[in-house]
Structures are given as C-alpha cells and as structure tokens.
mmJSON file of the N, C-alpha and C atoms, coordinates in Angstrom:
{"data_MODEL":{"atom_site":{
"group_PDB":["ATOM","ATOM","ATOM","ATOM","ATOM","ATOM","ATOM","ATOM","ATOM","ATOM","ATOM","ATOM","ATOM","ATOM","ATOM","ATOM","ATOM","ATOM","ATOM","ATOM","ATOM","ATOM","ATOM","ATOM","ATOM","ATOM","ATOM","ATOM","ATOM","ATOM","ATOM","ATOM","ATOM","ATOM","ATOM","ATOM","ATOM","ATOM","ATOM","ATOM","ATOM","ATOM","ATOM","ATOM","ATOM","ATOM","ATOM","ATOM","ATOM","ATOM","ATOM","ATOM","ATOM","ATOM","ATOM","ATOM","ATOM","ATOM","ATOM","ATOM","ATOM","ATOM","ATOM","ATOM","ATOM","ATOM","ATOM","ATOM","ATOM","ATOM","ATOM","ATOM","ATOM","ATOM","ATOM","ATOM","ATOM","ATOM","ATOM","ATOM","ATOM","ATOM","ATOM","ATOM","ATOM","ATOM","ATOM","ATOM","ATOM","ATOM","ATOM","ATOM","ATOM","ATOM","ATOM","ATOM","ATOM","ATOM","ATOM","ATOM","ATOM","ATOM","ATOM","ATOM","ATOM","ATOM","ATOM","ATOM","ATOM","ATOM","ATOM","ATOM","ATOM","ATOM","ATOM","ATOM","ATOM","ATOM","ATOM","ATOM","ATOM","ATOM","ATOM","ATOM","ATOM","ATOM","ATOM","ATOM","ATOM","ATOM","ATOM","ATOM","ATOM","ATOM","ATOM","ATOM","ATOM","ATOM","ATOM","ATOM","ATOM","ATOM","ATOM","ATOM","ATOM","ATOM","ATOM","ATOM","ATOM","ATOM","ATOM","ATOM","ATOM","ATOM","ATOM","ATOM","ATOM","ATOM","ATOM","ATOM","ATOM","ATOM","ATOM","ATOM","ATOM","ATOM","ATOM","ATOM","ATOM","ATOM","ATOM","ATOM","ATOM","ATOM","ATOM","ATOM","ATOM","ATOM","ATOM","ATOM","ATOM","ATOM","ATOM","ATOM","ATOM","ATOM","ATOM","ATOM","ATOM","ATOM","ATOM","ATOM","ATOM","ATOM","ATOM","ATOM","ATOM","ATOM","ATOM","ATOM","ATOM","ATOM","ATOM","ATOM"],
"id":[1,2,3,4,5,6,7,8,9,10,11,12,13,14,15,16,17,18,19,20,21,22,23,24,25,26,27,28,29,30,31,32,33,34,35,36,37,38,39,40,41,42,43,44,45,46,47,48,49,50,51,52,53,54,55,56,57,58,59,60,61,62,63,64,65,66,67,68,69,70,71,72,73,74,75,76,77,78,79,80,81,82,83,84,85,86,87,88,89,90,91,92,93,94,95,96,97,98,99,100,101,102,103,104,105,106,107,108,109,110,111,112,113,114,115,116,117,118,119,120,121,122,123,124,125,126,127,128,129,130,131,132,133,134,135,136,137,138,139,140,141,142,143,144,145,146,147,148,149,150,151,152,153,154,155,156,157,158,159,160,161,162,163,164,165,166,167,168,169,170,171,172,173,174,175,176,177,178,179,180,181,182,183,184,185,186,187,188,189,190,191,192,193,194,195,196,197,198,199,200,201,202,203,204],
"type_symbol":["N","C","C","N","C","C","N","C","C","N","C","C","N","C","C","N","C","C","N","C","C","N","C","C","N","C","C","N","C","C","N","C","C","N","C","C","N","C","C","N","C","C","N","C","C","N","C","C","N","C","C","N","C","C","N","C","C","N","C","C","N","C","C","N","C","C","N","C","C","N","C","C","N","C","C","N","C","C","N","C","C","N","C","C","N","C","C","N","C","C","N","C","C","N","C","C","N","C","C","N","C","C","N","C","C","N","C","C","N","C","C","N","C","C","N","C","C","N","C","C","N","C","C","N","C","C","N","C","C","N","C","C","N","C","C","N","C","C","N","C","C","N","C","C","N","C","C","N","C","C","N","C","C","N","C","C","N","C","C","N","C","C","N","C","C","N","C","C","N","C","C","N","C","C","N","C","C","N","C","C","N","C","C","N","C","C","N","C","C","N","C","C","N","C","C","N","C","C","N","C","C","N","C","C"],
"label_atom_id":["N","CA","C","N","CA","C","N","CA","C","N","CA","C","N","CA","C","N","CA","C","N","CA","C","N","CA","C","N","CA","C","N","CA","C","N","CA","C","N","CA","C","N","CA","C","N","CA","C","N","CA","C","N","CA","C","N","CA","C","N","CA","C","N","CA","C","N","CA","C","N","CA","C","N","CA","C","N","CA","C","N","CA","C","N","CA","C","N","CA","C","N","CA","C","N","CA","C","N","CA","C","N","CA","C","N","CA","C","N","CA","C","N","CA","C","N","CA","C","N","CA","C","N","CA","C","N","CA","C","N","CA","C","N","CA","C","N","CA","C","N","CA","C","N","CA","C","N","CA","C","N","CA","C","N","CA","C","N","CA","C","N","CA","C","N","CA","C","N","CA","C","N","CA","C","N","CA","C","N","CA","C","N","CA","C","N","CA","C","N","CA","C","N","CA","C","N","CA","C","N","CA","C","N","CA","C","N","CA","C","N","CA","C","N","CA","C","N","CA","C","N","CA","C","N","CA","C","N","CA","C","N","CA","C","N","CA","C"],
"label_alt_id":[null,null,null,null,null,null,null,null,null,null,null,null,null,null,null,null,null,null,null,null,null,null,null,null,null,null,null,null,null,null,null,null,null,null,null,null,null,null,null,null,null,null,null,null,null,null,null,null,null,null,null,null,null,null,null,null,null,null,null,null,null,null,null,null,null,null,null,null,null,null,null,null,null,null,null,null,null,null,null,null,null,null,null,null,null,null,null,null,null,null,null,null,null,null,null,null,null,null,null,null,null,null,null,null,null,null,null,null,null,null,null,null,null,null,null,null,null,null,null,null,null,null,null,null,null,null,null,null,null,null,null,null,null,null,null,null,null,null,null,null,null,null,null,null,null,null,null,null,null,null,null,null,null,null,null,null,null,null,null,null,null,null,null,null,null,null,null,null,null,null,null,null,null,null,null,null,null,null,null,null,null,null,null,null,null,null,null,null,null,null,null,null,null,null,null,null,null,null,null,null,null,null,null,null],
"label_comp_id":["MET","MET","MET","ALA","ALA","ALA","HIS","HIS","HIS","LEU","LEU","LEU","THR","THR","THR","PHE","PHE","PHE","ASP","ASP","ASP","ALA","ALA","ALA","ALA","ALA","ALA","GLU","GLU","GLU","GLN","GLN","GLN","GLN","GLN","GLN","LEU","LEU","LEU","LEU","LEU","LEU","ARG","ARG","ARG","GLU","GLU","GLU","ALA","ALA","ALA","ALA","ALA","ALA","ARG","ARG","ARG","ALA","ALA","ALA","GLU","GLU","GLU","PHE","PHE","PHE","PRO","PRO","PRO","GLY","GLY","GLY","ASN","ASN","ASN","PRO","PRO","PRO","ALA","ALA","ALA","LEU","LEU","LEU","ALA","ALA","ALA","TYR","TYR","TYR","VAL","VAL","VAL","LEU","LEU","LEU","GLU","GLU","GLU","ASN","ASN","ASN","LEU","LEU","LEU","ALA","ALA","ALA","ALA","ALA","ALA","GLU","GLU","GLU","GLY","GLY","GLY","ILE","ILE","ILE","ASP","ASP","ASP","LEU","LEU","LEU","ASP","ASP","ASP","ARG","ARG","ARG","CYS","CYS","CYS","ARG","ARG","ARG","ASP","ASP","ASP","TRP","TRP","TRP","ASP","ASP","ASP","ASP","ASP","ASP","ILE","ILE","ILE","ARG","ARG","ARG","ALA","ALA","ALA","GLU","GLU","GLU","LYS","LYS","LYS","GLY","GLY","GLY","LEU","LEU","LEU","PRO","PRO","PRO","GLU","GLU","GLU","GLN","GLN","GLN","SER","SER","SER","ASP","ASP","ASP","GLU","GLU","GLU","ALA","ALA","ALA","PRO","PRO","PRO","HIS","HIS","HIS","VAL","VAL","VAL","ALA","ALA","ALA"],
"label_asym_id":["A","A","A","A","A","A","A","A","A","A","A","A","A","A","A","A","A","A","A","A","A","A","A","A","A","A","A","A","A","A","A","A","A","A","A","A","A","A","A","A","A","A","A","A","A","A","A","A","A","A","A","A","A","A","A","A","A","A","A","A","A","A","A","A","A","A","A","A","A","A","A","A","A","A","A","A","A","A","A","A","A","A","A","A","A","A","A","A","A","A","A","A","A","A","A","A","A","A","A","A","A","A","A","A","A","A","A","A","A","A","A","A","A","A","A","A","A","A","A","A","A","A","A","A","A","A","A","A","A","A","A","A","A","A","A","A","A","A","A","A","A","A","A","A","A","A","A","A","A","A","A","A","A","A","A","A","A","A","A","A","A","A","A","A","A","A","A","A","A","A","A","A","A","A","A","A","A","A","A","A","A","A","A","A","A","A","A","A","A","A","A","A","A","A","A","A","A","A","A","A","A","A","A","A"],
"label_entity_id":["1","1","1","1","1","1","1","1","1","1","1","1","1","1","1","1","1","1","1","1","1","1","1","1","1","1","1","1","1","1","1","1","1","1","1","1","1","1","1","1","1","1","1","1","1","1","1","1","1","1","1","1","1","1","1","1","1","1","1","1","1","1","1","1","1","1","1","1","1","1","1","1","1","1","1","1","1","1","1","1","1","1","1","1","1","1","1","1","1","1","1","1","1","1","1","1","1","1","1","1","1","1","1","1","1","1","1","1","1","1","1","1","1","1","1","1","1","1","1","1","1","1","1","1","1","1","1","1","1","1","1","1","1","1","1","1","1","1","1","1","1","1","1","1","1","1","1","1","1","1","1","1","1","1","1","1","1","1","1","1","1","1","1","1","1","1","1","1","1","1","1","1","1","1","1","1","1","1","1","1","1","1","1","1","1","1","1","1","1","1","1","1","1","1","1","1","1","1","1","1","1","1","1","1"],
"label_seq_id":[1,1,1,2,2,2,3,3,3,4,4,4,5,5,5,6,6,6,7,7,7,8,8,8,9,9,9,10,10,10,11,11,11,12,12,12,13,13,13,14,14,14,15,15,15,16,16,16,17,17,17,18,18,18,19,19,19,20,20,20,21,21,21,22,22,22,23,23,23,24,24,24,25,25,25,26,26,26,27,27,27,28,28,28,29,29,29,30,30,30,31,31,31,32,32,32,33,33,33,34,34,34,35,35,35,36,36,36,37,37,37,38,38,38,39,39,39,40,40,40,41,41,41,42,42,42,43,43,43,44,44,44,45,45,45,46,46,46,47,47,47,48,48,48,49,49,49,50,50,50,51,51,51,52,52,52,53,53,53,54,54,54,55,55,55,56,56,56,57,57,57,58,58,58,59,59,59,60,60,60,61,61,61,62,62,62,63,63,63,64,64,64,65,65,65,66,66,66,67,67,67,68,68,68],
"pdbx_PDB_ins_code":[null,null,null,null,null,null,null,null,null,null,null,null,null,null,null,null,null,null,null,null,null,null,null,null,null,null,null,null,null,null,null,null,null,null,null,null,null,null,null,null,null,null,null,null,null,null,null,null,null,null,null,null,null,null,null,null,null,null,null,null,null,null,null,null,null,null,null,null,null,null,null,null,null,null,null,null,null,null,null,null,null,null,null,null,null,null,null,null,null,null,null,null,null,null,null,null,null,null,null,null,null,null,null,null,null,null,null,null,null,null,null,null,null,null,null,null,null,null,null,null,null,null,null,null,null,null,null,null,null,null,null,null,null,null,null,null,null,null,null,null,null,null,null,null,null,null,null,null,null,null,null,null,null,null,null,null,null,null,null,null,null,null,null,null,null,null,null,null,null,null,null,null,null,null,null,null,null,null,null,null,null,null,null,null,null,null,null,null,null,null,null,null,null,null,null,null,null,null,null,null,null,null,null,null],
"Cartn_x":[86.849,86.981,87.608,88.818,89.527,89.177,88.733,88.369,88.857,89.711,90.264,89.331,88.812,87.919,88.436,87.948,88.364,87.136,87.284,86.155,86.027,84.967,84.66,85.8,86.413,87.512,88.721,89.038,90.151,89.866,88.628,88.253,88.483,88.07,88.23,89.702,90.518,91.957,92.595,92.197,92.734,92.323,91.085,90.624,91.416,91.581,92.329,93.778,94.385,95.771,95.879,94.924,94.948,94.869,94.005,93.863,95.107,95.696,96.872,98.115,98.276,99.482,99.477,98.296,98.207,97.325,97.632,96.777,96.835,97.94,98.078,97.622,97.159,96.738,95.391,94.312,93.002,92.578,93.062,92.693,93.265,94.507,95.12,94.439,94.15,93.447,92.088,91.393,90.091,90.212,91.203,91.391,91.647,92.498,92.799,91.578,90.803,89.583,88.588,88.509,87.61,88.035,89.322,89.812,89.461,89.562,89.22,87.747,86.884,85.449,85.022,85.573,85.11,85.955,87.152,88.046,88.736,89.435,90.202,89.868,89.415,89.131,90.436,91.057,92.368,92.332,91.173,91.065,91.104,90.828,90.82,92.137,93.07,94.369,95.145,95.894,96.687,98.158,98.967,100.409,100.904,101.911,102.438,102.935,103.55,104.04,102.886,101.741,100.568,100.051,100.043,99.585,100.524,101.826,102.807,102.589,102.379,102.169,100.871,99.832,98.544,98.656,99.482,99.649,100.721,101.383,102.408,103.719,103.952,105.204,106.283,107.535,108.609,108.762,109.296,109.551,110.598,110.48,111.45,112.725,113.857,115.134,115.878,116.908,117.72,118.507,118.672,119.408,118.567,117.256,116.362,116.402,116.36,116.366,115.061,115.174,113.996,113.545,112.275,111.713,110.799,110.986,110.152,108.999],
"Cartn_y":[93.433,93.437,94.727,94.998,96.177,97.385,98.435,99.658,100.836,101.64,102.811,103.989,104.58,105.731,106.906,108.082,109.311,109.984,110.543,111.272,112.623,113.358,114.596,115.62,115.757,116.715,116.301,115.004,114.503,114.68,114.418,114.598,116.037,116.977,118.392,118.768,118.296,118.572,117.969,116.746,116.103,116.838,117.307,118.065,119.361,120.067,121.329,121.088,120.03,119.723,119.363,118.606,118.222,119.458,120.389,121.61,122.48,122.555,123.406,122.824,121.52,120.879,120.684,120.595,120.307,121.309,122.61,123.607,123.523,123.042,122.944,121.617,120.717,119.398,119.059,119.606,119.373,117.909,117.136,115.711,114.979,115.253,114.608,115.074,116.36,116.872,116.191,115.991,115.326,113.903,113.172,111.79,111.761,112.653,112.682,113.089,114.04,114.44,113.28,112.532,111.385,110.309,110.068,109.105,109.559,110.854,111.379,111.13,111.311,111.16,109.701,108.845,107.46,106.491,106.896,105.985,105.059,104.082,103.164,101.737,100.934,99.533,98.767,98.431,97.791,96.399,95.757,94.437,94.496,95.663,95.796,96.358,96.662,97.186,96.086,96.496,95.528,95.872,94.856,95.002,95.706,96.553,97.297,96.348,95.223,94.265,93.674,93.441,92.935,93.968,95.222,96.291,96.42,96.364,96.443,95.319,94.097,92.954,93.124,93.606,93.816,94.832,95.855,96.916,96.589,95.426,95.028,95.77,96.313,97.018,96.016,96.331,95.405,95.342,94.217,94.084,95.1,95.578,96.545,95.804,96.341,95.72,96.602,96.026,96.802,97.888,97.741,98.725,99.959,99.794,100.922,101.929,103.203,104.214,104.164,104.381,104.406,105.849,106.065,107.416,107.448,108.433,108.551,109.484],
"Cartn_z":[110.81,112.248,112.75,112.343,112.837,111.978,112.63,111.921,112.753,112.162,112.825,112.568,113.631,113.476,114.298,113.953,114.632,115.223,116.42,116.991,116.289,116.589,115.864,115.948,117.105,117.259,116.436,116.441,115.636,114.142,113.734,112.336,111.895,112.727,112.382,112.273,113.2,113.147,111.894,111.556,110.365,109.092,109.04,107.869,107.721,108.826,108.791,108.373,108.884,108.539,107.061,106.546,105.125,104.244,104.583,103.78,103.874,105.069,105.273,104.605,104.682,104.174,102.665,102.068,100.64,99.901,100.032,99.37,97.85,97.3,95.853,95.286,96.153,95.701,96.336,95.793,96.408,96.393,95.424,95.379,96.592,96.929,98.094,99.376,99.466,100.637,100.772,99.649,99.678,100.209,99.739,100.191,101.693,102.169,103.603,104.423,103.918,104.604,104.641,103.552,103.486,104.491,104.603,105.597,107.002,107.251,108.572,108.882,107.878,108.089,108.204,107.341,107.283,108.094,108.465,109.161,108.168,108.687,107.861,108.273,107.317,107.574,107.412,108.512,108.483,107.865,107.863,107.264,105.742,105.172,103.722,103.187,104.072,103.638,102.937,101.902,101.142,101.258,101.12,101.166,99.894,100.027,98.878,97.796,98.18,97.182,96.372,97.016,96.297,95.303,95.695,94.808,93.617,93.864,92.776,91.772,92.269,91.383,90.584,91.24,90.572,89.437,89.643,88.647,87.615,87.772,86.821,86.99,88.16,88.43,88.824,88.532,88.911,90.429,90.881,92.315,92.73,93.949,94.452,94.826,94.364,94.692,95.686,96.281,97.226,96.517,95.203,94.433,94.117,94.156,93.849,94.995,94.667,95.724,96.512,97.795,98.656,98.793,98.615,98.725,99.919,100.767,101.968,101.684],
"occupancy":[1.0,1.0,1.0,1.0,1.0,1.0,1.0,1.0,1.0,1.0,1.0,1.0,1.0,1.0,1.0,1.0,1.0,1.0,1.0,1.0,1.0,1.0,1.0,1.0,1.0,1.0,1.0,1.0,1.0,1.0,1.0,1.0,1.0,1.0,1.0,1.0,1.0,1.0,1.0,1.0,1.0,1.0,1.0,1.0,1.0,1.0,1.0,1.0,1.0,1.0,1.0,1.0,1.0,1.0,1.0,1.0,1.0,1.0,1.0,1.0,1.0,1.0,1.0,1.0,1.0,1.0,1.0,1.0,1.0,1.0,1.0,1.0,1.0,1.0,1.0,1.0,1.0,1.0,1.0,1.0,1.0,1.0,1.0,1.0,1.0,1.0,1.0,1.0,1.0,1.0,1.0,1.0,1.0,1.0,1.0,1.0,1.0,1.0,1.0,1.0,1.0,1.0,1.0,1.0,1.0,1.0,1.0,1.0,1.0,1.0,1.0,1.0,1.0,1.0,1.0,1.0,1.0,1.0,1.0,1.0,1.0,1.0,1.0,1.0,1.0,1.0,1.0,1.0,1.0,1.0,1.0,1.0,1.0,1.0,1.0,1.0,1.0,1.0,1.0,1.0,1.0,1.0,1.0,1.0,1.0,1.0,1.0,1.0,1.0,1.0,1.0,1.0,1.0,1.0,1.0,1.0,1.0,1.0,1.0,1.0,1.0,1.0,1.0,1.0,1.0,1.0,1.0,1.0,1.0,1.0,1.0,1.0,1.0,1.0,1.0,1.0,1.0,1.0,1.0,1.0,1.0,1.0,1.0,1.0,1.0,1.0,1.0,1.0,1.0,1.0,1.0,1.0,1.0,1.0,1.0,1.0,1.0,1.0,1.0,1.0,1.0,1.0,1.0,1.0],
"B_iso_or_equiv":[0.0,0.0,0.0,0.0,0.0,0.0,0.0,0.0,0.0,0.0,0.0,0.0,0.0,0.0,0.0,0.0,0.0,0.0,0.0,0.0,0.0,0.0,0.0,0.0,0.0,0.0,0.0,0.0,0.0,0.0,0.0,0.0,0.0,0.0,0.0,0.0,0.0,0.0,0.0,0.0,0.0,0.0,0.0,0.0,0.0,0.0,0.0,0.0,0.0,0.0,0.0,0.0,0.0,0.0,0.0,0.0,0.0,0.0,0.0,0.0,0.0,0.0,0.0,0.0,0.0,0.0,0.0,0.0,0.0,0.0,0.0,0.0,0.0,0.0,0.0,0.0,0.0,0.0,0.0,0.0,0.0,0.0,0.0,0.0,0.0,0.0,0.0,0.0,0.0,0.0,0.0,0.0,0.0,0.0,0.0,0.0,0.0,0.0,0.0,0.0,0.0,0.0,0.0,0.0,0.0,0.0,0.0,0.0,0.0,0.0,0.0,0.0,0.0,0.0,0.0,0.0,0.0,0.0,0.0,0.0,0.0,0.0,0.0,0.0,0.0,0.0,0.0,0.0,0.0,0.0,0.0,0.0,0.0,0.0,0.0,0.0,0.0,0.0,0.0,0.0,0.0,0.0,0.0,0.0,0.0,0.0,0.0,0.0,0.0,0.0,0.0,0.0,0.0,0.0,0.0,0.0,0.0,0.0,0.0,0.0,0.0,0.0,0.0,0.0,0.0,0.0,0.0,0.0,0.0,0.0,0.0,0.0,0.0,0.0,0.0,0.0,0.0,0.0,0.0,0.0,0.0,0.0,0.0,0.0,0.0,0.0,0.0,0.0,0.0,0.0,0.0,0.0,0.0,0.0,0.0,0.0,0.0,0.0,0.0,0.0,0.0,0.0,0.0,0.0],
"pdbx_formal_charge":[null,null,null,null,null,null,null,null,null,null,null,null,null,null,null,null,null,null,null,null,null,null,null,null,null,null,null,null,null,null,null,null,null,null,null,null,null,null,null,null,null,null,null,null,null,null,null,null,null,null,null,null,null,null,null,null,null,null,null,null,null,null,null,null,null,null,null,null,null,null,null,null,null,null,null,null,null,null,null,null,null,null,null,null,null,null,null,null,null,null,null,null,null,null,null,null,null,null,null,null,null,null,null,null,null,null,null,null,null,null,null,null,null,null,null,null,null,null,null,null,null,null,null,null,null,null,null,null,null,null,null,null,null,null,null,null,null,null,null,null,null,null,null,null,null,null,null,null,null,null,null,null,null,null,null,null,null,null,null,null,null,null,null,null,null,null,null,null,null,null,null,null,null,null,null,null,null,null,null,null,null,null,null,null,null,null,null,null,null,null,null,null,null,null,null,null,null,null,null,null,null,null,null,null],
"auth_seq_id":[1,1,1,2,2,2,3,3,3,4,4,4,5,5,5,6,6,6,7,7,7,8,8,8,9,9,9,10,10,10,11,11,11,12,12,12,13,13,13,14,14,14,15,15,15,16,16,16,17,17,17,18,18,18,19,19,19,20,20,20,21,21,21,22,22,22,23,23,23,24,24,24,25,25,25,26,26,26,27,27,27,28,28,28,29,29,29,30,30,30,31,31,31,32,32,32,33,33,33,34,34,34,35,35,35,36,36,36,37,37,37,38,38,38,39,39,39,40,40,40,41,41,41,42,42,42,43,43,43,44,44,44,45,45,45,46,46,46,47,47,47,48,48,48,49,49,49,50,50,50,51,51,51,52,52,52,53,53,53,54,54,54,55,55,55,56,56,56,57,57,57,58,58,58,59,59,59,60,60,60,61,61,61,62,62,62,63,63,63,64,64,64,65,65,65,66,66,66,67,67,67,68,68,68],
"auth_comp_id":["MET","MET","MET","ALA","ALA","ALA","HIS","HIS","HIS","LEU","LEU","LEU","THR","THR","THR","PHE","PHE","PHE","ASP","ASP","ASP","ALA","ALA","ALA","ALA","ALA","ALA","GLU","GLU","GLU","GLN","GLN","GLN","GLN","GLN","GLN","LEU","LEU","LEU","LEU","LEU","LEU","ARG","ARG","ARG","GLU","GLU","GLU","ALA","ALA","ALA","ALA","ALA","ALA","ARG","ARG","ARG","ALA","ALA","ALA","GLU","GLU","GLU","PHE","PHE","PHE","PRO","PRO","PRO","GLY","GLY","GLY","ASN","ASN","ASN","PRO","PRO","PRO","ALA","ALA","ALA","LEU","LEU","LEU","ALA","ALA","ALA","TYR","TYR","TYR","VAL","VAL","VAL","LEU","LEU","LEU","GLU","GLU","GLU","ASN","ASN","ASN","LEU","LEU","LEU","ALA","ALA","ALA","ALA","ALA","ALA","GLU","GLU","GLU","GLY","GLY","GLY","ILE","ILE","ILE","ASP","ASP","ASP","LEU","LEU","LEU","ASP","ASP","ASP","ARG","ARG","ARG","CYS","CYS","CYS","ARG","ARG","ARG","ASP","ASP","ASP","TRP","TRP","TRP","ASP","ASP","ASP","ASP","ASP","ASP","ILE","ILE","ILE","ARG","ARG","ARG","ALA","ALA","ALA","GLU","GLU","GLU","LYS","LYS","LYS","GLY","GLY","GLY","LEU","LEU","LEU","PRO","PRO","PRO","GLU","GLU","GLU","GLN","GLN","GLN","SER","SER","SER","ASP","ASP","ASP","GLU","GLU","GLU","ALA","ALA","ALA","PRO","PRO","PRO","HIS","HIS","HIS","VAL","VAL","VAL","ALA","ALA","ALA"],
"auth_asym_id":["A","A","A","A","A","A","A","A","A","A","A","A","A","A","A","A","A","A","A","A","A","A","A","A","A","A","A","A","A","A","A","A","A","A","A","A","A","A","A","A","A","A","A","A","A","A","A","A","A","A","A","A","A","A","A","A","A","A","A","A","A","A","A","A","A","A","A","A","A","A","A","A","A","A","A","A","A","A","A","A","A","A","A","A","A","A","A","A","A","A","A","A","A","A","A","A","A","A","A","A","A","A","A","A","A","A","A","A","A","A","A","A","A","A","A","A","A","A","A","A","A","A","A","A","A","A","A","A","A","A","A","A","A","A","A","A","A","A","A","A","A","A","A","A","A","A","A","A","A","A","A","A","A","A","A","A","A","A","A","A","A","A","A","A","A","A","A","A","A","A","A","A","A","A","A","A","A","A","A","A","A","A","A","A","A","A","A","A","A","A","A","A","A","A","A","A","A","A","A","A","A","A","A","A"],
"auth_atom_id":["N","CA","C","N","CA","C","N","CA","C","N","CA","C","N","CA","C","N","CA","C","N","CA","C","N","CA","C","N","CA","C","N","CA","C","N","CA","C","N","CA","C","N","CA","C","N","CA","C","N","CA","C","N","CA","C","N","CA","C","N","CA","C","N","CA","C","N","CA","C","N","CA","C","N","CA","C","N","CA","C","N","CA","C","N","CA","C","N","CA","C","N","CA","C","N","CA","C","N","CA","C","N","CA","C","N","CA","C","N","CA","C","N","CA","C","N","CA","C","N","CA","C","N","CA","C","N","CA","C","N","CA","C","N","CA","C","N","CA","C","N","CA","C","N","CA","C","N","CA","C","N","CA","C","N","CA","C","N","CA","C","N","CA","C","N","CA","C","N","CA","C","N","CA","C","N","CA","C","N","CA","C","N","CA","C","N","CA","C","N","CA","C","N","CA","C","N","CA","C","N","CA","C","N","CA","C","N","CA","C","N","CA","C","N","CA","C","N","CA","C","N","CA","C","N","CA","C","N","CA","C","N","CA","C","N","CA","C"],
"pdbx_PDB_model_num":[1,1,1,1,1,1,1,1,1,1,1,1,1,1,1,1,1,1,1,1,1,1,1,1,1,1,1,1,1,1,1,1,1,1,1,1,1,1,1,1,1,1,1,1,1,1,1,1,1,1,1,1,1,1,1,1,1,1,1,1,1,1,1,1,1,1,1,1,1,1,1,1,1,1,1,1,1,1,1,1,1,1,1,1,1,1,1,1,1,1,1,1,1,1,1,1,1,1,1,1,1,1,1,1,1,1,1,1,1,1,1,1,1,1,1,1,1,1,1,1,1,1,1,1,1,1,1,1,1,1,1,1,1,1,1,1,1,1,1,1,1,1,1,1,1,1,1,1,1,1,1,1,1,1,1,1,1,1,1,1,1,1,1,1,1,1,1,1,1,1,1,1,1,1,1,1,1,1,1,1,1,1,1,1,1,1,1,1,1,1,1,1,1,1,1,1,1,1,1,1,1,1,1,1]
}}}
C-alpha cells in the first residue's frame, strides 16, 4: 500500500549526495542510488528487532552502547 517515491529532481539530488558522501564506499552509494530510483515500499520494511532475531544476534540491552 504505502510506497515512498521521489520525483526526477529529487532522484538526481539523492544520487549526487550518495556519490559525494560515500566516495570510498561504492556499494553504499549504489544502494542509496537504487533507493532513489525505485523508492521504498514501506509495507515491506521490517523492524530491527525482527532482523536481529532472524540473524541470530543477541537482543539489544540498555547496557549496550548505542551507535548513531
């Protein structure tokens, strides 16, 4: 149902920003450029806790450092 899309001008700005911000990481720039082109299907987004459980990672505790 919910799908976030970008118009052509926004797509171009996002692509330029991805290339400028991540020149040493072409894989990350590619992912961001792809999101700009295809948009984001919000109905397919998953919660971080679900992803952690799927990957077998421990639950995040309040004692663990938070990384921004």
